[in-house]
C-alpha positions as MATLAB code, in Angstrom:
seq = 'MDAVRALAARVAGGDVRVETIPAGADAAAGEYECRDGVLTLRGSDPVAAASAFAQYLKAVTGRQVTWDQPRLQPPLESWPAAPRTRLASPFPIRYYLNAVTYGYSSAFWDWDRWEREIDWMALHGVTHPLMQVGHEAVLAEMFRRAGLDQARIDEWIGSAAHFPWTWMGNTNSFGGPLPSTWVSRHVELAQRILERQRSLGMTPVLPMFGGHVPPELAGPSDGELEWQGWHTRILGPGSERYRSLAAQFMSVQRELFGTDHHYAVDPYIESVPPSGDPDYLESAGRAVYRAMADNDPAATWVLAGWPFHYHRDFWRPERVRAYLAGVPEERLVLLDLWGEHAPMWRRNGMFERRWVWCAVHNFGGRFALFGDLRGLRRDVEELRRTRPARLTGIGLAPEAIENNTVFYELATDLAWGTAEVDEWLDSFARQRYVSGHDDVVEAWRLLADTLYGPGRTRSIPSPVIARPWSTGTPFAAQRLAGEFVPREAEPQRQSANIDAENDPMVLGALPRIAAATRLLLRRAADAGAREPLERDVADLVGHVVAQGCRVHIRGMMAAFAKGDRDGILEHLARFRVDLLDLDELAGTRSDSRVGRWIADARAWGGSPAEADVMERDARSLVSVWGHQTSGLHDYSGRHWAGLIRDYYLPRWELWATWLARAATAGESPDVDDLRARVVAHEEAWRRAVGGYSAVPEGDTLEVAARILDRLGY';
ca = [
      10.790   31.642   28.854;
      12.283   29.323   31.304;
      10.801   26.307   29.504;
      13.023   27.302   26.541;
      16.159   27.241   28.668;
      15.436   23.823   30.000;
      14.845   22.637   26.581;
      18.029   23.693   25.314;
      19.841   22.213   28.201;
      18.147   18.737   27.515;
      18.977   18.947   23.698;
      22.425   20.219   23.677;
      23.711   20.225   27.293;
      24.228   23.966   27.709;
      22.788   27.013   29.210;
      21.320   30.108   27.147;
      19.759   33.441   27.679;
      16.228   33.765   26.591;
      14.454   37.196   25.929;
      11.132   38.300   24.684;
      10.807   40.556   21.421;
       7.846   41.765   19.591;
       6.800   40.046   16.434;
       6.390   43.351   14.529;
       4.548   42.773   11.274;
       5.070   39.005   11.282;
       2.937   36.415   12.882;
       6.080   35.284   14.999;
       9.643   36.312   15.145;
      12.791   34.804   16.554;
      16.439   35.553   16.933;
      19.830   34.078   17.935;
      23.084   35.663   18.883;
      26.141   34.467   20.510;
      28.993   36.683   21.753;
      31.800   35.809   24.179;
      30.328   32.161   24.510;
      26.815   33.225   25.722;
      24.035   32.230   23.382;
      21.018   34.504   23.470;
      17.690   33.447   22.145;
      14.761   35.824   21.448;
      11.385   35.250   20.648;
       7.922   36.749   20.212;
       6.898   33.564   22.194;
       8.446   30.446   23.509;
       8.092   28.410   20.407;
       9.661   31.213   18.270;
      12.490   31.342   20.663;
      12.948   27.394   20.425;
      12.743   27.634   16.598;
      15.588   30.158   16.602;
      17.575   27.753   18.802;
      17.066   24.952   16.337;
      18.028   27.348   13.547;
      21.309   28.331   15.398;
      22.307   24.693   15.695;
      21.797   24.087   12.107;
      23.332   27.197   10.608;
      26.058   27.808   13.113;
      26.971   24.331   14.643;
      25.975   22.275   11.705;
      23.866   19.943   13.860;
      20.294   18.929   13.605;
      17.636   17.802   16.204;
      15.461   15.191   14.471;
      13.494   12.146   15.345;
      16.667   10.067   14.546;
      18.792   12.073   16.883;
      16.627   13.792   19.514;
      19.613   14.814   21.750;
      22.954   15.967   20.295;
      25.553   13.341   20.881;
      28.109   14.241   22.124;
      26.710   17.468   23.733;
      28.201   20.858   22.560;
      31.111   21.884   24.789;
      30.528   25.524   23.822;
      28.486   27.828   21.838;
      30.031   29.041   18.740;
      29.878   32.833   17.890;
      27.123   34.021   15.907;
      25.872   37.408   14.634;
      22.391   38.531   15.461;
      20.126   36.535   13.134;
      16.364   36.951   12.855;
      13.911   34.657   11.602;
      10.106   35.308   11.084;
       6.906   33.384   10.075;
       3.807   34.934    8.482;
       1.585   31.822    9.678;
       0.022   32.465   13.073;
      -0.974   28.686   13.422;
       1.433   26.091   12.782;
      -0.519   22.940   13.240;
       0.732   19.262   13.948;
      -0.618   15.657   14.334;
      -3.393   13.698   13.065;
      -6.118   11.807   15.178;
      -4.579    8.489   14.005;
      -1.017    9.308   14.793;
      -2.080    8.374   18.367;
      -2.597    4.968   17.056;
      -0.001    4.353   14.508;
       2.865    5.919   16.323;
       2.291    7.194   19.796;
      -0.204    4.527   21.199;
       2.246    3.110   23.861;
       4.616    6.118   24.359;
       5.669    6.947   27.905;
       6.712   10.428   29.351;
      10.282   10.039   28.215;
       9.168    9.628   24.610;
       6.560   12.325   24.903;
       9.146   14.757   26.187;
      11.376   14.279   23.218;
       8.421   14.750   20.860;
       7.365   17.977   22.630;
      10.811   19.239   22.226;
      10.638   18.385   18.621;
       7.583   20.322   18.216;
       8.923   23.617   19.968;
      12.137   23.287   17.884;
      10.241   22.870   14.745;
       7.806   25.784   15.430;
       4.586   23.976   16.410;
       1.983   26.234   18.001;
      -1.052   24.114   17.821;
      -0.570   20.305   18.600;
      -3.529   18.117   18.552;
      -3.492   16.445   22.069;
      -5.643   13.406   22.811;
      -3.766   11.505   25.303;
      -6.095   10.738   28.162;
      -9.145   11.285   26.296;
     -10.366    7.705   27.255;
     -10.896    9.042   30.770;
     -13.070   11.840   29.644;
     -15.276    9.631   27.499;
     -15.610    6.992   30.052;
     -16.507    9.279   32.835;
     -19.262   10.953   30.511;
     -20.656    7.414   29.787;
     -20.608    6.624   33.569;
     -22.603    9.690   34.382;
     -24.961    8.685   31.709;
     -25.684    5.580   33.544;
     -23.585    2.928   31.566;
     -21.887    0.297   33.760;
     -18.057   -0.068   33.748;
     -18.007   -3.300   31.890;
     -20.099   -1.925   29.121;
     -17.910    1.181   28.750;
     -14.667   -0.953   28.646;
     -16.275   -3.049   25.846;
     -17.383   -0.160   23.835;
     -14.087    1.741   24.178;
     -11.968   -1.277   23.227;
      -8.326   -1.518   22.088;
      -5.883    1.221   23.280;
      -4.228    0.917   19.862;
      -7.488    1.515   18.192;
      -9.091    4.192   20.276;
      -8.373    7.031   17.942;
     -10.985    5.488   15.493;
     -13.426    4.936   18.246;
     -13.035    8.625   19.194;
     -13.999    9.540   15.443;
     -16.910    7.143   15.406;
     -15.420    4.754   13.074;
     -14.936    1.650   15.334;
     -16.187    0.531   18.656;
     -16.315   -2.448   20.786;
     -13.117   -3.820   19.103;
     -10.259   -5.422   21.202;
      -9.586   -4.443   24.862;
     -10.428   -4.134   27.492;
      -7.911   -1.412   28.657;
      -5.624   -2.345   31.394;
      -7.038   -1.403   34.995;
      -4.581    1.284   35.423;
      -4.655    2.559   31.870;
      -7.004    5.512   32.501;
      -5.364    6.873   35.571;
      -1.924    6.558   34.314;
      -2.921    8.376   30.952;
      -4.503   11.079   32.937;
      -1.236   11.655   34.891;
       0.638   11.417   31.363;
      -1.808   13.887   29.711;
      -1.384   16.356   32.461;
       2.358   16.431   32.120;
       2.236   16.753   28.494;
      -0.249   19.553   28.523;
       1.837   21.346   31.288;
       4.923   21.157   29.069;
       3.231   22.264   25.897;
       1.643   25.055   27.509;
       4.839   26.299   29.237;
       6.461   26.322   25.829;
       3.636   28.667   24.640;
       1.599   26.013   22.503;
      -1.951   25.963   22.159;
      -3.009   22.345   22.555;
      -5.948   21.171   20.522;
      -8.213   19.117   22.636;
     -10.917   16.583   21.580;
     -14.569   17.301   21.640;
     -17.455   14.942   21.787;
     -18.848   14.108   18.166;
     -22.168   12.383   19.372;
     -21.072    8.758   18.679;
     -22.498    6.509   21.492;
     -23.305    2.992   22.276;
     -26.917    2.066   21.031;
     -28.138    1.863   24.610;
     -27.747    5.720   24.815;
     -29.275    6.412   21.204;
     -32.890    6.899   20.580;
     -34.905    5.366   17.862;
     -34.680    8.435   15.599;
     -30.939    8.931   16.018;
     -28.910    8.042   13.054;
     -26.072    5.433   12.243;
     -22.803    5.703   10.741;
     -20.947    2.843    8.829;
     -17.285    2.488    8.323;
     -15.238   -0.560    7.192;
     -18.064   -2.693    8.479;
     -18.365   -1.195   11.911;
     -21.756    0.601   12.644;
     -21.986    3.334   15.241;
     -24.992    5.270   16.453;
     -24.824    9.148   16.328;
     -26.936   11.331   18.224;
     -29.443   13.457   16.354;
     -28.611   17.168   15.688;
     -29.685   19.437   18.587;
     -31.153   16.559   20.694;
     -31.190   16.988   24.440;
     -29.217   13.911   24.833;
     -26.287   15.290   22.718;
     -26.372   18.592   24.754;
     -26.220   17.022   27.976;
     -23.469   14.468   27.180;
     -21.398   17.251   25.595;
     -21.883   19.391   28.443;
     -20.775   16.457   30.628;
     -17.727   15.754   28.445;
     -16.446   19.203   28.369;
     -16.934   19.544   32.193;
     -14.930   16.505   32.906;
     -12.402   17.472   30.272;
     -11.912   20.980   31.881;
     -11.541   19.390   35.522;
      -8.786   17.009   34.233;
      -7.093   18.839   31.567;
      -8.086   22.600   31.542;
      -8.633   24.119   28.152;
      -7.064   26.318   25.560;
     -10.340   26.937   23.799;
      -9.492   24.983   20.589;
     -11.341   21.660   20.058;
     -10.998   19.057   17.357;
     -14.087   16.802   16.304;
     -14.809   15.231   13.066;
     -18.324   13.606   13.409;
     -18.200   12.187    9.885;
     -14.507   11.906    9.057;
     -14.892    8.831    6.658;
     -18.489    8.025    7.123;
     -21.486    9.514    5.145;
     -23.920   11.469    7.296;
     -27.474    9.974    7.955;
     -28.973   12.454    5.730;
     -27.697   14.834    2.927;
     -30.695   17.204    3.288;
     -29.161   20.671    3.914;
     -31.396   21.470    6.882;
     -30.099   18.493    8.490;
     -26.633   19.159    7.861;
     -26.880   22.737    9.016;
     -28.513   21.573   12.356;
     -25.607   19.021   12.785;
     -22.816   21.691   12.329;
     -24.631   24.033   14.561;
     -25.267   21.555   17.127;
     -21.625   20.699   17.605;
     -20.423   24.334   17.791;
     -23.224   25.280   20.070;
     -22.330   22.454   22.475;
     -18.823   23.880   22.631;
     -19.847   27.454   23.049;
     -22.488   26.795   25.521;
     -19.613   25.334   27.756;
     -16.734   27.574   26.652;
     -17.761   30.849   25.078;
     -14.191   31.182   23.607;
     -14.367   27.952   21.818;
     -12.886   27.321   18.281;
     -13.650   24.427   16.409;
     -10.748   22.769   14.539;
     -12.399   20.826   11.825;
     -10.508   18.484    9.295;
     -11.534   18.848    5.841;
     -10.829   15.296    5.104;
     -14.489   14.275    4.618;
     -15.031   16.969    1.904;
     -12.335   15.233   -0.081;
     -12.788   11.769    0.722;
     -16.597   11.709    0.198;
     -16.602   14.615   -2.161;
     -19.475   12.861   -4.101;
     -21.610   13.492   -1.090;
     -20.061   16.522    0.273;
     -21.043   19.023   -2.673;
     -20.087   22.683   -2.036;
     -23.821   23.540   -1.101;
     -23.788   20.672    1.586;
     -20.489   21.698    3.090;
     -21.661   25.425    3.275;
     -24.895   24.144    4.989;
     -22.820   22.232    7.529;
     -20.734   25.193    8.484;
     -23.354   27.999    8.154;
     -24.174   27.728   11.910;
     -20.607   28.403   12.936;
     -19.379   31.976   13.350;
     -16.526   32.631   11.056;
     -14.170   33.544   13.786;
     -14.816   30.295   15.826;
     -13.915   27.815   13.019;
     -10.507   26.779   11.683;
     -10.673   24.280    8.619;
      -7.761   21.957    7.964;
      -6.940   21.456    4.342;
      -5.440   18.188    5.467;
      -3.818   16.706    2.330;
      -2.635   19.924    0.858;
       0.520   18.503   -0.760;
      -1.484   16.131   -2.928;
      -5.282   16.819   -3.084;
      -5.296   20.607   -2.026;
      -9.043   21.780   -1.457;
      -8.414   25.407   -1.429;
      -7.534   25.282   -5.205;
     -10.951   23.802   -5.808;
     -13.428   25.712   -3.487;
     -11.508   28.469   -1.702;
     -11.962   26.646    1.579;
     -15.587   27.817    1.594;
     -14.733   31.349    2.709;
     -13.630   30.036    6.046;
     -10.257   30.409    8.050;
      -7.968   27.477    7.094;
      -4.826   25.811    7.489;
      -2.675   24.162    4.780;
      -1.557   20.659    5.917;
       0.554   17.834    4.663;
      -0.671   14.259    5.394;
       2.422   12.558    3.739;
       2.340    9.361    5.521;
      -0.664    6.871    5.680;
      -0.717    4.192    8.501;
       2.989    4.036    9.161;
       3.513    1.870    6.130;
       7.168    1.591    5.074;
       7.745    4.017    2.096;
      10.391    6.497    1.276;
       9.065    9.504   -0.675;
       8.206   13.149   -0.696;
       8.175   15.684   -3.502;
      10.691   18.232   -1.842;
      10.549   20.643   -4.706;
       6.681   20.468   -4.906;
       6.634   21.068   -1.093;
       8.773   24.216   -1.355;
       6.673   25.376   -4.417;
       3.348   24.951   -2.500;
       4.563   26.816    0.707;
       6.056   29.562   -1.158;
       2.939   30.024   -3.211;
       1.056   30.321    0.129;
       3.523   32.830    1.423;
       3.555   34.894   -1.783;
      -0.085   35.049   -2.697;
      -1.718   34.959    0.988;
      -4.905   33.179   -0.186;
      -8.112   34.377    1.462;
      -8.336   33.336    5.100;
      -5.247   31.294    5.013;
      -4.144   31.404    8.887;
      -1.413   28.741    8.944;
       0.181   25.640    7.753;
       0.718   22.275    9.287;
       1.791   18.682    9.263;
      -0.967   16.066    9.714;
       0.736   12.617    9.064;
      -0.901    9.373    9.968;
       2.424    8.280   11.477;
       5.632    9.919   12.214;
       9.463    8.899   12.506;
       9.885    8.624    8.814;
      11.228   10.410    5.864;
      12.951   13.057    8.151;
      13.985   15.158    5.102;
      10.305   15.884    4.159;
       9.439   17.119    7.774;
      12.684   19.132    8.284;
      12.028   21.078    4.897;
       8.311   21.634    5.562;
       9.023   23.178    9.033;
      12.004   25.243    7.813;
       9.802   26.669    5.232;
       7.390   28.050    7.864;
      10.147   30.502    8.762;
      11.635   31.402    5.409;
      12.341   30.651    1.813;
      14.960   28.116    0.540;
      16.119   26.858   -2.663;
      15.840   23.213   -2.365;
      19.222   22.175   -3.927;
      20.955   24.641   -1.459;
      18.929   23.472    1.457;
      19.475   19.869    0.747;
      23.199   20.382    0.508;
      23.174   21.738    3.994;
      20.661   19.203    5.228;
      22.971   16.410    4.276;
      26.084   17.965    6.089;
      24.062   18.579    9.111;
      22.387   15.173    9.361;
      25.504   13.190    9.420;
      27.783   16.147   10.781;
      30.019   15.544    7.823;
      31.766   17.892    5.497;
      32.293   15.403    2.674;
      30.795   15.873   -0.706;
      29.923   12.221   -0.806;
      26.744   12.833    1.503;
      25.791   15.743   -0.622;
      25.933   13.566   -3.780;
      23.963   10.918   -2.175;
      21.104   13.341   -1.196;
      21.179   14.718   -4.830;
      20.535   11.206   -6.000;
      17.700   10.706   -3.666;
      16.199   13.988   -4.514;
      16.055   13.016   -7.981;
      14.465    9.566   -7.401;
      12.609    8.810   -4.013;
      12.086   12.621   -3.209;
      11.654   13.910   -6.809;
       9.099   15.927   -8.454;
       5.583   14.270   -8.322;
       6.308   11.935   -5.522;
       3.448   12.877   -3.369;
       2.132    9.420   -3.043;
       4.283    6.521   -1.513;
       5.873    3.915   -3.354;
       4.350    0.928   -1.584;
       6.483   -2.132   -0.529;
       5.266   -5.325   -2.255;
       6.450   -7.138    0.717;
       3.303   -6.052    2.638;
       0.708   -6.879   -0.337;
      -1.835   -9.639    0.529;
      -1.731  -12.564   -1.914;
      -5.504  -13.394   -2.366;
      -6.019  -14.955   -5.823;
      -4.367  -16.025   -8.899;
      -4.219  -12.350  -10.077;
      -1.583   -9.791   -9.308;
      -1.581   -9.438   -5.553;
      -1.786   -5.647   -5.531;
      -2.259   -4.020   -9.009;
      -6.027   -3.690   -8.735;
      -6.244   -2.346   -5.187;
      -7.076    1.344   -4.454;
      -4.875    3.975   -3.489;
      -5.396    4.940    0.332;
      -6.677    8.322    0.866;
      -8.194    8.802   -2.465;
     -11.931    9.703   -2.537;
     -14.314    6.863   -2.597;
     -17.213    7.155   -5.147;
     -20.624    6.261   -3.368;
     -21.136    3.212   -5.749;
     -17.953    1.794   -4.702;
     -18.404    1.643   -0.936;
     -20.195   -1.665   -0.389;
     -17.099   -3.401   -1.735;
     -14.398   -3.606    1.004;
     -10.957   -2.587   -0.626;
      -7.748   -3.123    0.828;
      -5.305   -0.109    1.128;
      -2.399   -2.168   -0.253;
      -1.324   -0.220   -3.363;
       1.324   -1.038   -6.044;
       3.200    1.058   -8.468;
       3.401   -1.439  -11.372;
       2.463    1.383  -13.749;
       5.444    3.306  -12.734;
       8.571    2.253  -14.595;
      10.755    4.558  -12.196;
      10.171    2.262   -9.331;
      12.627   -0.414  -10.545;
      14.585    1.922  -12.740;
      15.490    4.000   -9.937;
      17.124    1.301   -7.727;
      20.678    1.441   -9.042;
      20.815    5.193   -8.268;
      19.352    4.686   -4.802;
      21.894    1.834   -4.077;
      24.658    4.228   -5.412;
      23.477    6.694   -2.832;
      23.582    4.238   -0.198;
      27.196    3.136   -1.093;
      28.109    6.813   -0.779;
      26.784    6.993    2.718;
      28.491    3.612    3.653;
      31.697    5.153    2.215;
      31.602    8.132    4.794;
      30.111    6.193    7.868;
      33.658    6.094    9.534;
      33.998    9.772    9.727;
      30.437   10.994    9.975;
      29.866   12.933   13.372;
      26.156   11.402   13.732;
      26.171    7.617   13.059;
      22.552    7.047   14.191;
      20.952    9.074   11.368;
      23.401    7.540    8.791;
      22.446    4.102   10.077;
      18.793    4.777    9.978;
      18.953    6.108    6.377;
      21.150    3.098    5.053;
      18.844    0.738    6.630;
      15.803    2.305    5.005;
      17.450    2.733    1.568;
      18.516   -0.783    1.457;
      15.259   -1.997    2.699;
      13.663   -0.058   -0.143;
      16.039   -1.656   -2.856;
      15.369   -5.155   -1.548;
      11.580   -4.551   -1.346;
      11.073   -3.267   -4.453;
      13.381   -5.739   -6.217;
      10.999   -8.494   -4.921;
       8.467   -7.348   -7.635;
      10.604   -9.430  -10.097;
       9.909  -12.673   -8.079;
       6.305  -11.975   -7.750;
       6.117  -11.483  -11.396;
       8.119  -14.524  -12.073;
       5.931  -16.749   -9.994;
       2.891  -15.408  -11.821;
       4.454  -16.036  -15.187;
       5.582  -19.438  -14.330;
       2.057  -20.363  -13.103;
       0.645  -19.165  -16.344;
       2.925  -21.582  -18.188;
       2.030  -24.423  -15.682;
       5.778  -24.444  -14.679;
       5.837  -25.689  -10.932;
       9.599  -25.603  -10.716;
       9.669  -22.064  -12.084;
       7.312  -21.013   -9.185;
       9.405  -22.565   -6.495;
      12.701  -21.232   -7.944;
      11.373  -17.728   -7.899;
       9.944  -18.420   -4.369;
      13.459  -19.580   -3.116;
      14.967  -16.326   -4.382;
      12.084  -14.420   -2.824;
      12.609  -16.035    0.519;
      16.238  -15.076    0.511;
      15.254  -11.532   -0.181;
      12.727  -11.310    2.720;
      15.150  -13.085    5.239;
      17.758  -10.503    4.376;
      15.251   -7.764    4.948;
      14.355   -9.201    8.255;
      17.888   -9.409    9.326;
      18.437   -5.973    8.345;
      15.462   -4.545   10.183;
      16.574   -6.586   13.142;
      19.845   -4.605   13.591;
      17.744   -1.554   14.752;
      15.418   -1.502   17.758;
      13.010    0.832   16.155;
      12.432   -1.575   13.442;
      11.704   -4.659   15.419;
       8.319   -5.816   16.064;
       9.600   -6.780   19.550;
      10.012   -3.103   20.306;
       6.272   -2.189   19.436;
       5.163   -5.303   21.482;
       7.347   -4.600   24.489;
       6.028   -0.971   24.561;
       2.506   -2.210   24.397;
       2.963   -4.910   27.125;
       4.508   -2.436   29.431;
       1.116   -0.949   30.157;
      -0.367   -4.097   31.371;
      -0.683   -4.391   35.122;
      -0.789   -8.206   35.077;
       0.424  -10.896   32.465;
      -3.267  -11.358   31.159;
      -3.553   -7.447   30.717;
      -0.146   -7.531   28.906;
      -1.437  -10.287   26.681;
      -4.502   -8.261   25.647;
      -2.183   -5.190   24.925;
       0.056   -7.516   22.743;
      -2.869   -8.954   20.893;
      -4.194   -5.416   19.929;
      -0.805   -4.058   19.122;
      -0.186   -7.058   16.761;
      -3.483   -6.453   15.316;
      -3.102   -2.958   14.251;
       0.085   -3.772   12.150;
      -1.333   -6.964   10.633;
      -5.168   -7.614   10.071;
      -5.823   -4.325   11.659;
      -9.587   -4.932   12.462;
     -12.160   -7.754   11.489;
     -11.199   -9.903    8.637;
     -14.118   -8.440    6.746;
     -12.994   -4.903    7.257;
     -10.598   -4.659    4.092;
      -7.870   -2.925    6.138;
      -5.412   -5.744    6.042;
      -1.908   -4.579    6.131;
      -2.860   -0.826    6.009;
      -0.264   -0.343    8.867;
       2.321   -2.832    7.436;
       5.826   -2.224    8.495;
       9.261   -3.483    7.415;
       9.923   -4.838   10.900;
      12.040   -7.658   11.959;
       9.720  -10.661   13.068;
       6.760   -9.248   11.060;
       8.513   -9.986    7.947;
       9.925  -13.477    8.785;
       6.849  -14.648   10.696;
       3.789  -12.819    8.869;
       4.696  -11.861    5.370;
       7.018  -14.545    4.334;
       4.770  -17.440    5.428;
       1.816  -15.742    3.688;
       3.775  -15.488    0.395;
       4.848  -19.176    0.868;
       1.109  -20.088    1.266;
       0.368  -18.457   -1.952;
       3.455  -19.769   -3.831;
       2.939  -23.378   -2.956;
      -0.795  -23.162   -3.807;
       0.037  -21.921   -7.216;
       2.791  -24.800   -7.428;
       0.147  -27.448   -6.358;
      -2.154  -26.303   -9.172;
       0.442  -25.998  -11.760;
       1.430  -29.702  -10.895;
      -2.094  -30.840  -11.002;
      -2.860  -28.788  -14.276;
      -5.896  -27.501  -12.920;
      -7.488  -24.099  -11.671;
      -6.456  -23.571   -8.018;
      -9.230  -23.272   -5.279;
      -9.323  -19.699   -4.279;
     -11.329  -20.497   -1.090;
      -8.712  -22.720   -0.071;
      -5.948  -20.131   -0.426;
      -8.164  -17.624    1.451;
      -8.946  -19.902    4.262;
      -5.223  -20.705    4.768;
      -4.245  -17.075    4.676;
      -6.904  -16.099    7.112;
      -5.874  -19.010    9.431;
      -2.181  -17.896    9.334;
      -3.025  -14.058    9.958;
      -5.416  -15.016   12.919;
      -2.811  -17.452   14.383;
      -0.013  -14.473   14.409;
      -2.342  -12.055   15.596;
      -3.430  -14.150   18.820;
       0.170  -15.439   19.457;
       2.195  -14.311   22.483;
       5.687  -13.612   23.124;
       8.777  -14.804   20.881;
      10.141  -11.396   20.113;
      12.957   -9.180   21.523;
      13.192   -5.637   21.315;
      17.053   -5.890   21.531;
      18.898   -5.146   18.091;
      21.221   -7.762   16.596;
      24.088   -7.295   14.164;
      25.788   -4.369   12.711;
      23.527   -2.308   10.375;
      26.179   -1.083    8.019;
      27.778   -4.558    7.686;
      24.523   -6.275    7.103;
      23.519   -3.521    4.511;
      26.703   -3.772    2.566;
      26.581   -7.455    2.571;
      23.050   -7.219    0.885;
      24.113   -4.833   -1.669;
      27.038   -7.140   -2.571;
      24.718  -10.019   -2.882;
      22.341   -8.031   -5.211;
      25.183   -6.706   -7.196;
      24.873   -3.156   -6.549;
];
């Protein structure tokens, strides 16, 4: 329990006493008690004790530890008295992270940032974090032992930012190469992460080899997967090549990182297997499990159920059952990955396997304020009350983190107890800003009825990041990210930009969201925690500005339909003012400057040339994403200073001036000309080097208030 004492000192600056207690009839239990200035934490395990500390901070001191405020500022001078209070969870597994979080959020983190995240995990009750830092070293050594030379290995692994997708068999040979010291530095970083997680009683879920290989290592009878234009060879089920490589992989991983006997591998995460024959699928699932068990008899496979939703036309129940048939029941945990929006367990009972309910919530790190708080509470309470067959836990599997703090705070609190959302939200508002004023409570009541209201399980996408590509609405016909893809639709590359034009609440809610922001601005001077308040004000005003831009886009389209060149340019001028304001607002915060993302990436380069490669790949992920033909443009679009001003705004200007020229000439515009210009602009920004600072400029609250004044809110 010494790790919990150290955590408390880092977070709040004080010493605590930590004791072990039995869980009793619960999966985990914790307690806090403070007498005579001595705070005692008790837990059935270190995570439970850390969770008790987090609940003490909230309930007794009125403070929160969140992504926005990972360390209490100022630290507590003493521990307030508190009676002995117990919390308990019925969920043995409390899972955390998604494979792609390691691209969209943590691609360039150093130890300091990872230490804060591990503290967050412990305080929020995480028992089973996915941990794939350093996996490049394992994969590279496996390939080296298989006979590939280093240059070919580097080429196939590619970009640091895109590596999660290479691990899953989606991409390969894109971007990179990795800096010369990347692998050794990440092995050291991974070892520190694992040591800390294990000291806090967590069970890290490590990667496993799924059979995805460069073509040199595949035979003529081995299959091939396709994803967004990439083609990746996958070794045949039960092949000797797969068995030998998997054994090498697990041997190297054990040498470097040890094991906690839980392995994540998703060979077909968003790709259709080479065959739908049940015998083939059974042999494929059996081969993966046997490769684990032959090298670790205690191995448990943690398998994301995502393909069974995403490609459910292919993954009919009989095929899923065949795929899982060769895996012993006690050696498989199935993740119902998008439980808050598309719960599989309601449809098929999770195929009679052990399973964990998860919330994805965020896709790609795109800016969006949303989350159905009452629906989240309803869903978790139903699981707690009804105990569906084989349920073994709950979790969070967001594609990106550090957003919509309220959703994650409620989700992790619900793992430990019930809560009426209105009552919980009132406490959340006061704790978040360390404010006793009713204005902050009223602000969050407004937000809970709009952005975080019933049914808000999908993001409200930002029009700012939509890609103009024709004379049609730039976003209305594009598919929703994450929804299942019918087989017949696959040949057509579809962007993940989405719109909410069919939802009148998007624009209708803006006055109430602005009113909530005004309430927060009014209380800024006396808030005890200014950083979370500034973050929320910036996000809320950013939402108001971005969604208001729909009016200008519609206006340009209407003017074009009438052949009104001046009308197009007038709307463009107003659109430009909004985007520059949004860029200025984002620039007041380091965490919303593209310069911060780029600086973090460049810091891993050992030379200027390596830093340039890292910058290119970091820019790529948040813009074009992959190849121009991939259909993933702006999947990870952000409201970041620099990105708005230099990437999105010029792209909209290209579109508007293209429409205006056609209106002047009285003829149909040349779509190929527009697309060539857009692609050229995107590629120029992706290849550029430098020009952005990570240092914030201006006062967030002053800029936000000025923008609301200009908009008339």
